[in-house]
Z-matrix of the N, CA and C atoms (Angstrom, degrees):
N
C 1 1.453
C 2 1.532 1 108.21
N 3 1.329 2 116.19 1 128.54
C 4 1.458 3 122.44 2 179.27
C 5 1.519 4 109.14 3 -113.06
N 6 1.327 5 115.10 4 130.15
C 7 1.463 6 120.33 5 176.54
C 8 1.523 7 108.85 6 -104.08
N 9 1.305 8 116.10 7 136.29
C 10 1.456 9 121.39 8 179.53
C 11 1.532 10 108.56 9 -119.05
N 12 1.307 11 114.48 10 131.01
C 13 1.464 12 120.01 11 177.62
C 14 1.521 13 107.77 12 -104.35
N 15 1.316 14 117.31 13 118.90
C 16 1.462 15 121.46 14 -176.81
C 17 1.523 16 112.62 15 -86.15
N 18 1.304 17 116.91 16 -22.68
C 19 1.464 18 118.85 17 -174.86
C 20 1.527 19 109.90 18 -154.12
N 21 1.317 20 115.20 19 135.03
C 22 1.459 21 120.92 20 173.15
C 23 1.517 22 106.70 21 -120.64
N 24 1.306 23 116.20 22 125.78
C 25 1.463 24 120.65 23 -179.45
C 26 1.522 25 108.33 24 -112.86
N 27 1.312 26 114.89 25 125.45
C 28 1.452 27 120.97 26 178.62
C 29 1.519 28 107.98 27 -111.33
N 30 1.317 29 115.63 28 130.03
C 31 1.459 30 119.28 29 -177.04
C 32 1.521 31 108.98 30 -135.20
N 33 1.293 32 115.83 31 131.51
C 34 1.456 33 121.61 32 178.54
C 35 1.521 34 108.12 33 -99.44
N 36 1.307 35 115.94 34 87.49
C 37 1.458 36 119.68 35 -178.22
C 38 1.532 37 109.49 36 -80.63
N 39 1.314 38 117.34 37 148.47
C 40 1.471 39 119.97 38 -179.34
C 41 1.528 40 111.29 39 -71.53
N 42 1.311 41 114.43 40 151.99
C 43 1.461 42 120.83 41 172.84
C 44 1.529 43 108.19 42 -76.64
N 45 1.320 44 118.01 43 154.54
C 46 1.475 45 119.44 44 -179.31
C 47 1.526 46 113.31 45 -53.44
N 48 1.313 47 117.70 46 -35.26
C 49 1.456 48 120.73 47 -179.91
C 50 1.519 49 113.68 48 -71.34
N 51 1.337 50 117.86 49 -11.76
C 52 1.457 51 122.08 50 179.54
C 53 1.523 52 112.74 51 -93.67
N 54 1.307 53 116.80 52 -0.37
C 55 1.465 54 121.44 53 -177.90
C 56 1.524 55 108.50 54 -107.36
N 57 1.304 56 115.56 55 128.38
C 58 1.467 57 120.07 56 179.13
C 59 1.514 58 110.75 57 -76.98
N 60 1.317 59 115.56 58 147.82
C 61 1.469 60 117.86 59 173.67
C 62 1.530 61 109.91 60 -68.74
N 63 1.304 62 115.95 61 156.63
C 64 1.466 63 121.11 62 178.25
C 65 1.524 64 108.79 63 -63.02
N 66 1.310 65 116.63 64 136.79
C 67 1.456 66 122.28 65 178.71
C 68 1.527 67 108.31 66 -104.53
N 69 1.312 68 115.77 67 86.76
C 70 1.467 69 121.29 68 -176.36
C 71 1.522 70 112.50 69 -59.03
N 72 1.338 71 116.24 70 -34.46
C 73 1.461 72 120.10 71 -176.05
C 74 1.521 73 112.50 72 -83.28
N 75 1.327 74 117.38 73 -6.56
C 76 1.464 75 120.22 74 -176.71
C 77 1.533 76 110.29 75 -66.93
N 78 1.292 77 114.91 76 134.01
C 79 1.468 78 120.71 77 176.96
C 80 1.513 79 108.33 78 -98.77
N 81 1.306 80 116.04 79 -108.35
C 82 1.459 81 121.41 80 177.89
C 83 1.516 82 109.57 81 -84.12
N 84 1.316 83 114.83 82 155.97
C 85 1.467 84 119.99 83 175.95
C 86 1.523 85 109.34 84 -68.03
N 87 1.306 86 115.70 85 140.58
C 88 1.456 87 120.78 86 177.43
C 89 1.532 88 108.84 87 -86.39
N 90 1.325 89 115.93 88 169.28
C 91 1.461 90 120.16 89 175.92
C 92 1.530 91 110.33 90 -59.24
N 93 1.321 92 116.82 91 -37.63
C 94 1.470 93 121.17 92 178.36
C 95 1.527 94 110.54 93 -64.14
N 96 1.341 95 117.98 94 -39.00
C 97 1.464 96 121.64 95 177.12
C 98 1.528 97 110.88 96 -62.69
N 99 1.330 98 115.74 97 -43.58
C 100 1.470 99 121.18 98 -179.74
C 101 1.518 100 110.06 99 -63.18
N 102 1.336 101 117.50 100 -46.84
C 103 1.464 102 120.95 101 -179.13
C 104 1.521 103 111.31 102 -64.23
N 105 1.327 104 116.63 103 -35.94
C 106 1.457 105 120.21 104 178.09
C 107 1.535 106 110.72 105 -63.28
N 108 1.336 107 116.57 106 -43.94
C 109 1.463 108 120.34 107 178.79
C 110 1.524 109 111.07 108 -65.13
N 111 1.324 110 116.72 109 -43.97
C 112 1.464 111 121.58 110 179.00
C 113 1.531 112 109.58 111 -59.31
N 114 1.332 113 117.07 112 -47.00
C 115 1.461 114 121.00 113 -179.79
C 116 1.525 115 111.58 114 -64.14
N 117 1.310 116 116.90 115 -37.78
C 118 1.457 117 120.55 116 178.69
C 119 1.529 118 110.65 117 -63.71
N 120 1.331 119 116.51 118 -44.32
C 121 1.464 120 120.59 119 179.94
C 122 1.519 121 110.55 120 -65.73
N 123 1.333 122 117.26 121 -46.85
C 124 1.466 123 120.31 122 179.86
C 125 1.522 124 111.29 123 -62.78
N 126 1.327 125 116.88 124 -40.34
C 127 1.459 126 120.32 125 178.15
C 128 1.510 127 112.23 126 -63.93
N 129 1.335 128 116.80 127 -38.57
C 130 1.462 129 120.79 128 179.36
C 131 1.526 130 111.75 129 -69.42
N 132 1.328 131 116.44 130 -35.86
C 133 1.459 132 120.02 131 179.98
C 134 1.521 133 111.80 132 -72.06
N 135 1.313 134 116.75 133 -33.97
C 136 1.458 135 120.94 134 177.60
C 137 1.512 136 113.26 135 81.74
N 138 1.322 137 114.32 136 175.25
C 139 1.465 138 122.14 137 -175.00
C 140 1.533 139 112.16 138 -60.23
N 141 1.321 140 118.43 139 -38.06
C 142 1.463 141 120.33 140 -177.52
C 143 1.519 142 112.14 141 -59.20
N 144 1.318 143 117.20 142 -36.64
C 145 1.464 144 120.76 143 -178.64
C 146 1.527 145 111.82 144 -76.90
N 147 1.324 146 117.16 145 -18.58
C 148 1.456 147 120.15 146 -176.24
C 149 1.521 148 112.38 147 -85.64
N 150 1.290 149 117.62 148 -10.92
C 151 1.461 150 120.01 149 177.55
C 152 1.511 151 112.61 150 106.52
N 153 1.293 152 114.67 151 145.46
C 154 1.453 153 120.16 152 178.78
C 155 1.519 154 109.97 153 -63.06
N 156 1.279 155 116.16 154 140.60
C 157 1.454 156 120.23 155 178.76
C 158 1.513 157 113.68 156 90.31
N 159 1.310 158 117.31 157 -9.91
C 160 1.462 159 118.82 158 178.83
C 161 1.520 160 108.77 159 -72.79
N 162 1.307 161 116.02 160 133.96
C 163 1.463 162 119.21 161 178.02
C 164 1.525 163 111.08 162 -88.82
N 165 1.307 164 116.73 163 3.94
C 166 1.456 165 120.27 164 -177.75
C 167 1.528 166 109.56 165 -88.65
N 168 1.325 167 116.34 166 104.00
C 169 1.464 168 120.75 167 174.71
C 170 1.530 169 108.62 168 -81.14
N 171 1.299 170 116.56 169 -50.47
C 172 1.465 171 123.26 170 171.71
C 173 1.524 172 104.99 171 -142.79
N 174 1.310 173 117.75 172 131.73
C 175 1.469 174 120.15 173 -174.00
C 176 1.523 175 114.90 174 -49.69
N 177 1.310 176 117.30 175 -42.85
C 178 1.468 177 119.27 176 -176.16
C 179 1.527 178 112.64 177 -68.10
N 180 1.335 179 117.29 178 -16.93
C 181 1.464 180 121.57 179 -178.90
C 182 1.518 181 112.28 180 -104.07
N 183 1.307 182 117.90 181 3.74
C 184 1.458 183 122.29 182 -172.95
C 185 1.526 184 112.22 183 -104.88
N 186 1.324 185 115.97 184 124.33
C 187 1.463 186 120.03 185 175.67
C 188 1.531 187 110.27 186 -65.75
N 189 1.334 188 115.96 187 -34.97
C 190 1.465 189 120.54 188 177.71
C 191 1.529 190 110.17 189 -58.81
N 192 1.321 191 117.00 190 -47.44
C 193 1.464 192 122.45 191 -179.70
C 194 1.526 193 110.94 192 -64.85
N 195 1.320 194 116.48 193 -45.17
C 196 1.461 195 121.22 194 -178.01
C 197 1.529 196 112.17 195 -62.40
N 198 1.326 197 116.52 196 -28.20
C 199 1.469 198 119.50 197 -178.35
C 200 1.532 199 112.89 198 -83.45
N 201 1.329 200 117.68 199 -9.12
C 202 1.469 201 121.05 200 -179.32
C 203 1.527 202 111.31 201 -79.93
N 204 1.322 203 115.94 202 149.69
C 205 1.468 204 121.09 203 171.63
C 206 1.530 205 107.82 204 -77.07
N 207 1.325 206 118.59 205 162.91
C 208 1.465 207 119.77 206 176.30
C 209 1.537 208 112.66 207 -55.48
N 210 1.333 209 117.40 208 -38.56
C 211 1.465 210 119.78 209 179.41
C 212 1.539 211 110.93 210 -65.77
N 213 1.327 212 117.26 211 -40.58
C 214 1.464 213 120.37 212 177.76
C 215 1.524 214 110.88 213 -64.60
N 216 1.311 215 116.50 214 -37.20
C 217 1.466 216 120.29 215 177.87
C 218 1.527 217 110.52 216 -63.09
N 219 1.332 218 116.16 217 -41.88
C 220 1.472 219 119.28 218 178.28
C 221 1.529 220 111.11 219 -68.38
N 222 1.329 221 117.93 220 -36.06
C 223 1.467 222 120.71 221 175.68
C 224 1.527 223 110.38 222 -62.26
N 225 1.314 224 116.91 223 -39.81
C 226 1.459 225 121.97 224 177.91
C 227 1.529 226 110.77 225 -65.83
N 228 1.336 227 116.08 226 -40.87
C 229 1.458 228 122.36 227 -175.51
C 230 1.524 229 113.60 228 -80.51
N 231 1.323 230 117.89 229 -26.21
C 232 1.471 231 122.16 230 -172.79
C 233 1.531 232 114.02 231 -52.51
N 234 1.346 233 120.61 232 -46.65
C 235 1.472 234 118.91 233 -179.80
C 236 1.534 235 112.66 234 -61.38
N 237 1.322 236 116.81 235 -33.95
C 238 1.468 237 120.42 236 178.47
C 239 1.523 238 109.67 237 -68.13
N 240 1.329 239 116.96 238 -43.30
C 241 1.475 240 120.72 239 179.17
C 242 1.527 241 110.55 240 -64.43
N 243 1.334 242 116.50 241 -40.22
C 244 1.474 243 120.17 242 179.01
C 245 1.525 244 110.55 243 -59.04
N 246 1.323 245 116.43 244 -42.58
C 247 1.470 246 120.18 245 179.39
C 248 1.528 247 110.04 246 -67.84
N 249 1.325 248 116.80 247 -43.02
C 250 1.462 249 120.60 248 -179.88
C 251 1.525 250 111.34 249 -60.99
N 252 1.326 251 116.81 250 -37.73
C 253 1.465 252 121.51 251 -177.21
C 254 1.531 253 112.80 252 -92.90
N 255 1.339 254 116.31 253 -8.98
C 256 1.465 255 122.16 254 -177.02
C 257 1.532 256 110.64 255 52.74
N 258 1.330 257 114.36 256 49.23
C 259 1.456 258 120.38 257 -177.75
C 260 1.530 259 108.63 258 -149.61
N 261 1.312 260 116.98 259 134.09
C 262 1.458 261 121.41 260 178.67
C 263 1.522 262 108.78 261 -82.90
N 264 1.337 263 115.89 262 115.84
C 265 1.468 264 120.91 263 -176.74
C 266 1.516 265 109.83 264 -133.41
N 267 1.312 266 115.42 265 155.02
C 268 1.461 267 120.78 266 172.67
C 269 1.530 268 108.14 267 -76.45
N 270 1.329 269 115.75 268 167.86
C 271 1.462 270 119.75 269 176.94
C 272 1.532 271 109.73 270 -60.59
N 273 1.323 272 117.58 271 -37.99
C 274 1.465 273 121.67 272 179.92
C 275 1.542 274 110.34 273 -64.06
N 276 1.334 275 116.08 274 -41.24
C 277 1.468 276 119.46 275 178.08
C 278 1.535 277 111.16 276 -66.34
N 279 1.329 278 115.78 277 -39.17
C 280 1.475 279 119.87 278 176.06
C 281 1.520 280 109.55 279 -59.80
N 282 1.325 281 116.42 280 -43.75
C 283 1.458 282 121.21 281 179.43
C 284 1.519 283 111.20 282 -58.28
N 285 1.318 284 117.57 283 -42.29
C 286 1.457 285 121.80 284 179.80
C 287 1.533 286 111.35 285 -68.07
N 288 1.332 287 116.45 286 -38.89
C 289 1.471 288 120.31 287 -179.92
C 290 1.520 289 111.38 288 -67.33
N 291 1.335 290 115.74 289 -44.85
C 292 1.465 291 120.38 290 -177.86
C 293 1.514 292 108.46 291 -67.39
């Protein structure tokens, strides 16, 4: 008897300690919340997705990233978000979506 596996799915699920509790009192996302999400996405995509020549390996470890203003960070991230959402948006629209 031969068994054939057509698909193997590998998933890196978070540990319980890596998941934040629900914030019932939270209203709108803060600028810090937005930057955290942006950094998480950029870190997950890695250097290859950020473009050749980028010195940003992971945003939190990059002096280039740390020296940017929040608006510059969103300008940097906007083309990636546009591709992810398959929608042409301004930086301001990206900011609202994120």
